[in-house]
N, C-alpha and C positions, 0 to 999 in steps of 0.2 A: 504494500500500500504506500509506504513512504517513498519507495523508489519511483512509483508511478506519479506521485505528486511532484517530485523533483523534476522528472522528465517533462511533465506538462508545464511546469514553471519555466524550464529552459526553452521549450517550444514557444511559449508565449513571449519570452524575451526575444527570441530570434525573430518572431513575427513582427514585434514592435520595431526592431532594428531594421528589418527589411522594409517595412512601411515608411520608416523615417528616411531611409536612403532614397526611397522612391519619391517622396513628397518634399523633403527638405530642400533639395537642390533647386527645383523649380520655384519654390517660394522665396528662397534666398535671391535667386536671379531676378525675380519680379520686384522684390523689395529694393535691390540695388539699382535696377533700371529706373524705378520711380524716384528713388533718391537722386540719381544723377540728373534727372529731368526737372527736379524741384528747384524753386527759387530759394535764395538764401534764407528768407524768413521761415519757409516751411521746413528747411533742413533741420532746424532745432527740434522739430517733432520727431524726426528720425533718430537724432541723438538720444532723445528721451526714451524712445521705444527700445533702442539697443541697450541702454543702461538698465531699464526695467527688466528686460529679458535676461540680461546678464546676472542681475541680482536674484532672479527667480531660479537660475540654474545652480546657484551656490547653496550648499547645505546651510541650514540656519545655524547661527552662532559661529560661522567661519568665514574668513575673508577669501579663502581659496578652497576649491574642492580638493578633497584628499586624493592622493595618488592611487589609492586602492579601489576607487570607483570603477566598476566594470563598464565597458562600452555600452552595454544595454541600459545601464542606469543613466549614463550621460545622454544617450539618445532619447530616453524617455523624458528626462528633465528638459532637454532642448525642445522636443516636440510639444510638451505641455506649455512651455513658455511661448513658443511660436503660436500655438493655438490661441492662447489667452491674448496675445498682442494682436493677432489677426482679427479676432472678434472685436477687440477694442477699436481697431482702425476702420472697420467696416461700418 
């Protein structure tokens, strides 16, 4: 039973990483294209969005993420922050 639980957890992490890789790059490209076309006054909004996303990716109580975070955890945190910022921007 325990082995099956770990296997399903690993599958779920791999699925999240796969989805993140599929969707993160197009979102990042779109964000950067819009940023490059924005006027100087609007670029401040982009700086704020990046700062907020960066803060959400850090574990609470730490200024830097620990080195032992797995790729899946980083991908999940990045995806969650991206979704939160995307919803706020729309």
